[in-house]
Kinemage of the C-alpha trace (Angstrom):
@kinemage 1
@onewidth
@group {chain A} dominant
@subgroup {mainchain}
@vectorlist {calphas} color= white
{ca met a 1} P 2.337 -23.393 -44.319
{ca ala a 2} L 0.820 -27.322 -44.448
{ca leu a 3} L -2.381 -27.899 -43.382
{ca leu a 4} L -2.966 -28.967 -39.531
{ca thr a 5} L -5.538 -31.063 -38.271
{ca asp a 6} L -6.318 -31.592 -34.358
{ca asp a 7} L -4.569 -35.336 -34.866
{ca ile a 8} L -1.493 -33.998 -36.260
{ca val a 9} L -1.417 -31.359 -33.675
{ca ser a 10} L -1.722 -33.870 -30.822
{ca thr a 11} L 0.615 -36.436 -32.387
{ca ile a 12} L 3.452 -33.454 -32.839
{ca leu a 13} L 2.996 -32.366 -29.038
{ca ser a 14} L 3.193 -35.873 -27.557
{ca pro a 15} L 7.121 -36.084 -28.232
{ca ala a 16} L 7.818 -32.694 -27.481
{ca lys a 17} L 6.646 -33.321 -24.058
{ca leu a 18} L 9.649 -35.846 -23.835
{ca leu a 19} L 12.281 -34.113 -24.908
{ca thr a 20} L 14.358 -31.475 -23.067
{ca gly a 21} L 16.792 -28.904 -23.421
{ca tyr a 22} L 17.937 -28.343 -26.850
{ca arg a 23} L 16.664 -31.469 -28.286
{ca arg a 24} L 13.161 -30.309 -27.730
{ca arg a 25} L 14.361 -26.893 -29.573
{ca arg a 26} L 15.333 -28.456 -32.186
{ca phe a 27} L 12.407 -30.626 -32.560
{ca gln a 28} L 10.175 -27.626 -32.241
{ca ala a 29} L 12.491 -25.800 -34.852
{ca glu a 30} L 11.860 -28.458 -37.440
{ca met a 31} L 7.946 -28.436 -36.761
{ca ala a 32} L 7.997 -24.929 -37.359
{ca his a 33} L 9.791 -25.293 -40.333
{ca lys a 34} L 7.602 -28.149 -41.869
{ca tyr a 35} L 4.021 -26.380 -40.699
{ca cys a 36} L 4.713 -22.858 -39.477
{ca gly a 37} L 6.951 -21.476 -42.747
{ca gly a 38} L 9.698 -21.243 -40.368
{ca ser a 39} L 8.643 -18.446 -38.072
{ca ala a 40} L 8.046 -18.781 -34.186
{ca arg a 41} L 5.042 -16.786 -33.579
{ca pro a 42} L 2.569 -19.229 -35.833
{ca ala a 43} L 4.406 -21.978 -34.115
{ca glu a 44} L 3.386 -20.365 -30.316
{ca ala a 45} L -0.346 -19.793 -31.784
{ca thr a 46} L -0.609 -23.198 -32.943
{ca phe a 47} L 1.544 -25.563 -30.660
{ca gly a 48} L 1.337 -23.300 -27.556
{ca trp a 49} L 4.988 -23.498 -27.417
{ca asp a 50} L 7.143 -20.674 -26.000
{ca arg a 51} L 8.210 -18.422 -28.832
{ca asp a 52} L 11.344 -17.724 -27.500
{ca ala a 53} L 12.224 -21.201 -27.066
{ca val a 54} L 11.148 -21.784 -30.540
{ca ala a 55} L 13.319 -18.467 -31.694
{ca thr a 56} L 16.400 -19.924 -30.293
{ca gly a 57} L 15.841 -23.448 -31.629
{ca leu a 58} L 15.625 -21.996 -35.024
{ca gly a 59} L 18.517 -19.882 -34.479
{ca glu a 60} L 20.511 -23.240 -33.239
{ca leu a 61} L 19.047 -25.166 -36.826
{ca arg a 62} L 20.136 -22.324 -38.981
{ca thr a 63} L 24.208 -21.467 -37.163
{ca gly a 64} L 24.763 -25.604 -35.956
{ca ile a 65} L 25.761 -23.422 -32.630
{ca arg a 66} L 24.023 -25.150 -29.688
{ca cys a 67} L 23.247 -22.655 -26.798
{ca ser a 68} L 24.376 -23.682 -23.279
{ca asp a 69} L 21.146 -24.277 -20.904
{ca ala a 70} L 22.743 -22.981 -17.572
{ca cys a 71} L 21.004 -25.552 -15.493
{ca tyr a 72} L 23.149 -24.527 -12.988
{ca leu a 73} L 21.495 -21.312 -12.613
{ca arg a 74} L 18.055 -23.111 -11.873
{ca gly a 75} L 16.533 -24.578 -8.432
{ca arg a 76} L 17.747 -23.273 -4.827
{ca lys a 77} L 20.901 -21.445 -4.490
{ca lys a 78} L 23.666 -23.102 -2.823
{ca ala a 79} L 24.234 -20.162 -0.346
{ca glu a 80} L 21.913 -17.283 0.938
{ca val a 81} L 23.793 -13.998 1.608
{ca phe a 82} L 22.452 -11.721 4.565
{ca thr a 83} L 24.921 -8.941 4.661
{ca arg a 84} L 25.712 -5.887 3.129
{ca ile a 85} L 29.146 -6.988 1.663
{ca thr a 86} L 30.364 -5.500 -1.742
{ca ala a 87} L 31.678 -6.497 -4.754
{ca lys a 88} L 35.251 -5.327 -3.895
{ca ala a 89} L 35.220 -7.478 -0.293
{ca val a 90} L 33.774 -10.658 -2.036
{ca arg a 91} L 36.717 -10.536 -4.385
{ca ala a 92} L 39.180 -9.839 -1.665
{ca ala a 93} L 37.344 -12.965 0.102
{ca leu a 94} L 38.036 -15.227 -3.266
{ca gln a 95} L 41.575 -14.042 -3.538
{ca ala a 96} L 42.418 -15.175 -0.291
{ca glu a 97} L 41.318 -18.634 -0.984
{ca pro a 98} L 44.670 -20.734 -2.272
{ca glu a 99} L 43.076 -22.509 -4.977
{ca leu a 100} L 41.854 -19.270 -6.615
{ca ala a 101} L 45.149 -16.994 -6.227
{ca gly a 102} L 45.899 -15.350 -9.802
{ca ser a 103} L 42.294 -16.167 -11.068
{ca val a 104} L 39.649 -13.775 -9.542
{ca pro a 105} L 38.530 -11.726 -12.161
{ca cys a 106} L 38.053 -7.744 -11.385
{ca arg a 107} L 35.655 -5.827 -9.021
{ca gln a 108} L 33.142 -4.490 -11.590
{ca thr a 109} L 33.090 -8.365 -13.027
{ca val a 110} L 32.431 -9.750 -9.787
{ca gly a 111} L 29.976 -7.170 -9.457
{ca val a 112} L 28.030 -8.315 -12.370
{ca leu a 113} L 28.411 -11.849 -11.388
{ca leu a 114} L 26.481 -11.048 -8.048
{ca asn a 115} L 23.824 -9.413 -9.710
{ca arg a 116} L 23.189 -12.010 -12.213
{ca leu a 117} L 22.836 -14.528 -9.453
{ca gly a 118} L 20.269 -12.705 -7.761
{ca tyr a 119} L 22.483 -10.954 -4.664
{ca arg a 120} L 21.815 -7.475 -5.264
{ca leu a 121} L 22.104 -4.722 -2.633
{ca arg a 122} L 18.178 -4.623 -1.744
{ca arg a 123} L 16.546 -1.988 0.396
{ca val a 124} L 14.794 -3.435 3.971
{ca leu a 125} L 11.441 -3.974 3.527
{ca lys a 126} L 8.895 -3.838 6.074
{ca ala a 127} L 7.172 -6.662 5.376
{ca arg a 128} L 6.697 -8.668 8.217
{ca pro a 129} L 3.651 -7.133 10.833
{ca lys a 130} L 4.008 -7.034 14.383
{ca lys a 131} L 1.165 -9.423 15.927
{ca ile a 132} L -0.220 -10.168 19.241
{ca pro a 133} L -1.820 -13.532 20.113
{ca glu a 134} L -5.248 -12.034 19.427
{ca thr a 135} L -4.220 -10.883 15.974
{ca asp a 136} L -5.954 -13.633 13.648
{ca ala a 137} L -9.148 -14.020 16.353
{ca ile a 138} L -9.524 -10.168 15.835
{ca phe a 139} L -9.401 -10.536 12.052
{ca glu a 140} L -12.071 -13.511 12.198
{ca ser a 141} L -14.377 -11.020 13.896
{ca val a 142} L -14.142 -7.820 12.118
{ca pro a 143} L -15.736 -9.427 8.754
{ca ser a 144} L -18.850 -10.706 10.995
{ca ala a 145} L -19.287 -7.098 12.219
{ca arg a 146} L -18.944 -5.519 9.194
{ca ala a 147} L -21.855 -8.066 7.391
{ca arg a 148} L -23.739 -7.352 10.609
{ca ala a 149} L -23.846 -3.759 9.994
{ca ala a 150} L -24.397 -3.846 6.207
{ca thr a 151} L -27.918 -5.399 7.120
{ca glu a 152} L -29.348 -3.295 9.349
{ca pro a 153} L -30.790 -0.085 8.208
{ca asp a 154} L -30.549 1.919 11.031
{ca thr a 155} L -26.823 1.164 11.525
{ca leu a 156} L -24.212 3.653 9.979
{ca arg a 157} L -20.864 2.625 9.190
{ca ile a 158} L -17.980 4.758 9.636
{ca ser a 159} L -14.156 4.546 9.933
{ca cys a 160} L -11.806 7.308 11.804
{ca asp a 161} L -8.526 8.228 12.021
{ca thr a 162} L -5.564 10.957 12.290
{ca lys a 163} L -3.121 11.548 9.831
{ca ala a 164} L 0.436 12.087 10.463
{ca lys a 165} L 1.104 16.193 11.175
{ca val a 166} L 1.330 18.337 8.020
{ca lys a 167} L 3.955 21.165 8.696
{ca ile a 168} L 2.959 24.463 6.932
{ca gly a 169} L 5.317 26.315 4.908
{ca ala a 170} L 7.369 26.212 1.606
{ca phe a 171} L 8.731 22.707 2.574
{ca ser a 172} L 8.686 20.303 -0.423
{ca arg a 173} L 7.679 17.157 1.391
{ca gly a 174} L 8.661 14.878 -1.333
{ca gly a 175} L 6.223 16.225 -3.888
{ca glu a 176} L 5.994 15.993 -7.588
{ca ala a 177} L 4.609 18.642 -10.157
{ca arg a 178} L 4.203 18.683 -13.549
{ca ala a 179} L 5.395 22.083 -14.563
{ca ala a 180} L 8.003 23.629 -16.901
{ca glu a 181} L 10.222 24.694 -14.076
{ca pro a 182} L 10.171 22.597 -10.568
{ca leu a 183} L 8.653 24.751 -7.722
{ca lys a 184} L 11.308 25.612 -5.413
{ca ala a 185} L 11.122 24.809 -1.695
{ca leu a 186} L 13.316 25.711 1.540
{ca asp a 187} L 16.002 23.288 2.074
{ca his a 188} L 15.659 22.310 5.583
{ca asp a 189} L 12.008 21.795 6.988
{ca arg a 190} L 12.365 23.825 10.186
{ca ala a 191} L 10.403 26.277 12.051
{ca pro a 192} L 7.028 25.822 10.413
{ca glu a 193} L 4.445 28.556 10.416
{ca ala a 194} L 1.709 26.092 11.825
{ca val a 195} L 1.221 22.602 12.031
{ca leu a 196} L -1.902 20.950 11.369
{ca val a 197} L -3.650 17.770 13.122
{ca pro a 198} L -5.553 15.951 10.591
{ca phe a 199} L -8.556 13.732 11.938
{ca gly a 200} L -11.019 12.110 8.985
{ca val a 201} L -14.253 10.559 9.436
{ca leu a 202} L -15.133 8.060 6.482
{ca glu a 203} L -18.995 7.238 5.710
{ca met a 204} L -18.946 3.774 4.111
{ca asn a 205} L -22.462 2.509 4.250
{ca arg a 206} L -25.742 2.429 6.127
{ca gly a 207} L -27.636 -0.871 5.563
{ca pro a 208} L -27.557 -1.693 1.847
{ca val a 209} L -27.021 1.652 0.815
{ca ala a 210} L -23.450 2.820 -0.311
{ca ile a 211} L -22.049 6.120 1.348
{ca his a 212} L -18.177 7.255 0.552
{ca gln a 213} L -18.817 10.742 2.310
{ca pro a 214} L -15.525 11.658 3.836
{ca met a 215} L -14.888 14.384 6.019
{ca phe a 216} L -11.569 16.189 7.130
{ca val a 217} L -10.888 18.195 10.601
{ca phe a 218} L -8.008 20.007 10.955
{ca gly a 219} L -6.673 20.695 14.625
{ca his a 220} L -3.867 23.142 15.683
{ca ser a 221} L -2.863 21.320 18.558
{ca lys a 222} L -2.158 17.777 19.560
{ca asp a 223} L -4.420 14.349 18.506
{ca thr a 224} L -5.441 13.365 22.329
{ca ser a 225} L -8.715 11.387 22.886
{ca asp a 226} L -10.872 14.727 23.363
{ca phe a 227} L -9.462 16.065 19.631
{ca ile a 228} L -10.877 13.084 18.333
{ca ala a 229} L -13.989 13.030 20.522
{ca asp a 230} L -14.510 16.618 19.381
{ca gly a 231} L -14.319 15.828 15.708
{ca leu a 232} L -16.450 13.097 15.756
{ca glu a 233} L -19.123 15.501 17.645
{ca leu a 234} L -18.431 18.093 14.839
{ca trp a 235} L -19.130 15.139 12.327
{ca trp a 236} L -22.404 14.410 13.663
{ca ala a 237} L -23.556 17.710 14.264
{ca glu a 238} L -22.605 18.054 10.184
{ca arg a 239} L -24.524 14.930 9.131
{ca asn a 240} L -27.000 13.613 11.744
{ca ala a 241} L -29.596 15.522 9.532
{ca thr a 242} L -28.524 13.589 6.581
{ca his a 243} L -29.085 10.233 8.130
{ca pro a 244} L -32.402 10.392 10.027
{ca gly a 245} L -33.464 7.552 12.037
{ca val a 246} L -29.735 5.899 12.600
{ca lys a 247} L -29.827 4.536 16.000
{ca arg a 248} L -26.228 2.686 16.123
{ca leu a 249} L -22.978 3.792 14.837
{ca his a 250} L -20.423 1.454 13.664
{ca ile a 251} L -16.919 2.813 14.499
{ca glu a 252} L -14.038 1.190 13.095
{ca leu a 253} L -10.469 2.289 14.372
{ca asp a 254} L -7.515 1.063 15.154
{ca asn a 255} L -5.306 0.698 18.533
{ca gly a 256} L -3.923 4.143 18.445
{ca pro a 257} L -2.771 4.987 22.065
{ca glu a 258} L -5.332 8.302 21.982
{ca ile a 259} L -8.756 5.796 21.523
{ca ala a 260} L -7.197 2.193 22.440
{ca ser a 261} L -9.959 0.459 24.141
{ca ser a 262} L -8.122 1.014 27.523
{ca arg a 263} L -8.112 4.776 27.145
{ca thr a 264} L -10.818 6.022 29.929
{ca gln a 265} L -10.939 9.439 28.362
{ca phe a 266} L -11.753 8.461 24.902
{ca leu a 267} L -14.547 5.895 26.165
{ca lys a 268} L -15.683 8.277 28.865
{ca arg a 269} L -16.249 11.012 25.829
{ca leu a 270} L -17.949 8.327 23.564
{ca val a 271} L -20.369 7.349 26.292
{ca glu a 272} L -21.460 11.190 26.665
{ca phe a 273} L -21.702 11.309 22.919
{ca ala a 274} L -24.238 8.183 22.928
{ca asp a 275} L -26.251 9.502 25.776
{ca arg a 276} L -26.384 13.213 24.507
{ca his a 277} L -27.238 12.030 20.859
{ca arg a 278} L -29.410 9.024 21.645
{ca val a 279} L -27.474 6.295 19.448
{ca glu a 280} L -25.473 3.021 20.386
{ca ile a 281} L -21.805 3.066 19.712
{ca glu a 282} L -20.298 0.021 18.519
{ca leu a 283} L -16.368 0.181 18.681
{ca val a 284} L -14.721 -2.029 15.727
{ca tyr a 285} L -11.436 -2.391 16.772
{ca leu a 286} L -8.625 -3.418 14.280
{ca pro a 287} L -5.637 -5.859 15.865
{ca pro a 288} L -2.468 -3.322 17.159
{ca tyr a 289} L -0.041 -2.831 14.474
{ca his a 290} L -2.610 -3.066 11.319
{ca ser a 291} L -3.849 0.363 11.023
{ca lys a 292} L -3.232 0.030 7.083
{ca tyr a 293} L -6.692 -2.135 7.046
{ca asn a 294} L -8.701 0.821 8.378
{ca pro a 295} L -10.743 2.139 5.250
{ca val a 296} L -9.880 5.860 6.019
{ca glu a 297} L -6.143 5.133 5.461
{ca arg a 298} L -7.042 4.942 1.948
{ca cys a 299} L -8.361 8.431 2.388
{ca trp a 300} L -5.313 9.649 3.632
{ca gly a 301} L -3.174 8.303 0.520
{ca ile a 302} L -5.428 9.908 -1.861
{ca leu a 303} L -4.889 13.306 -0.151
{ca glu a 304} L -0.998 12.763 0.301
{ca arg a 305} L -0.738 12.223 -3.901
{ca his a 306} L -3.262 15.107 -4.625
{ca trp a 307} L -1.507 17.543 -2.629
{ca asn a 308} L 2.241 16.467 -2.335
{ca gly a 309} L 2.952 18.425 -5.447
{ca thr a 310} L 1.953 22.116 -3.879
{ca leu a 311} L 3.719 24.288 -1.154
{ca leu a 312} L 0.994 24.593 1.408
{ca his a 313} L 2.680 28.302 2.519
{ca ser a 314} L -0.819 29.032 4.548
{ca val a 315} L -3.431 27.017 6.731
{ca ala a 316} L -6.088 28.465 4.205
{ca glu a 317} L -4.054 27.192 1.249
{ca ala a 318} L -3.838 23.350 3.080
{ca leu a 319} L -7.588 23.548 3.764
{ca arg a 320} L -8.118 24.545 -0.173
{ca trp a 321} L -6.327 21.789 -1.254
{ca ala a 322} L -7.653 19.355 1.387
{ca gly a 323} L -11.343 20.264 -0.096
{ca thr a 324} L -10.453 19.616 -3.810
{ca met a 325} L -9.391 15.907 -3.442
{ca thr a 326} L -12.070 13.200 -4.669
{ca trp a 327} L -12.756 10.198 -2.806
{ca arg a 328} L -14.515 8.160 -5.294
{ca lys a 329} L -15.713 11.229 -7.111
{ca ile a 330} L -17.493 12.707 -3.872
{ca pro a 331} L -15.433 15.883 -2.156
{ca pro a 332} L -14.296 15.543 1.538
{ca leu a 333} L -16.190 17.932 3.748
{ca ile a 334} L -13.267 20.289 5.462
{ca arg a 335} L -13.796 21.665 8.912
{ca glu a 336} L -11.263 23.536 11.276
{ca ile a 337} L -10.877 23.020 15.256
{ca thr a 338} L -8.820 25.716 16.846
{ca ala a 339} L -9.265 24.266 20.243
{ca thr a 340} L -6.168 23.690 22.656
{ca tyr a 341} L -5.339 20.207 23.814
{ca glu a 342} L -3.358 18.904 26.527
{ca arg a 343} L -2.109 15.407 26.661
{ca gly a 344} L -2.036 13.336 29.961
{ca val a 345} L -5.789 14.223 30.470
{ca arg a 346} L -7.956 11.549 32.592
{ca met a 347} L -11.766 10.910 33.363
{ca gly a 348} L -13.268 14.527 34.820
{ca val a 349} L -10.005 16.460 34.305
{ca pro a 350} L -11.540 19.677 32.054
{ca thr a 351} L -9.199 18.999 28.629
{ca ile a 352} L -10.191 21.916 25.882
{ca leu a 353} L -9.075 25.483 26.234
{ca gly a 354} L -10.530 26.719 23.190
{ca val a 355} L -13.544 26.623 20.984
{ca val a 356} L -14.717 24.401 18.145
{ca ile a 357} L -15.334 26.830 14.844
{ca pro a 358} L -16.422 25.446 11.504
{ca ala a 359} L -13.999 26.269 8.449
């Protein structure tokens, strides 16, 4: 390999930038032969050229066969397809053109060509979140509220939300488990033995102190305003001794129907909570249809991945599995509410027909 100085490298790079296509590849191949022993990898390290392009140029120089650049595949496509049309239908449409009659390839070839052009059958993505006129303004205010709570040592920042109901029984739930033989679940998810309603509270920080303690409360009834309020009561009864001096609760939550800012029963219960425990409550609502930005949602994702490979035969089994999950190396607190709740309850109407019992 010839000795290369910075001046020589600069001199070689200048004309290479002015060439395009096979001319650039030929020049790169000649320089690779002259200075890099005819190898693409040293040429990449020395000149910063694409290794595949240099290798192609070396092949062209050795065989004398020039590769087609296929420039027609670059740039913007000539047309966009917004249909689930099949390769067979495309072929039929092409055959209907008089100038193409008799020259249309078979269906498999048409499918290959469509795939090569990027027109594959693709799953419809949920990539366009709904927005209301206030969405951007709400997102601008949430970070400032979080920053303010992070500087106040007497403020505890938490996030809370419910999760989709969990059916108890030998159901697969789309899970996977590493084993010599696959677990065998029922072929239909009907008639569950019980249904659990998960509610979670994630403690995030108190002033400058980072906290990552999650708590999961599992109910047996409905995810109503009173169930969520009772879950907060149960959480505070369990954790208030751990946070002496807290005078303010910063609660982040989504705009779900049972905890929305217009839900009078939920606000009534929180006012009673604040009066009873002598704390201020700041509700920090995320925009509607953006619940995935609620921090506790990440805990639900970890829990689902943690237990989706097992069969939750009983309530006790489900609670045990939830307790073995960890969030940032911290296991969650698991509690159970056996109360019965009714939907449609408004301010002043009795709501609870059962009792609250720790697990």
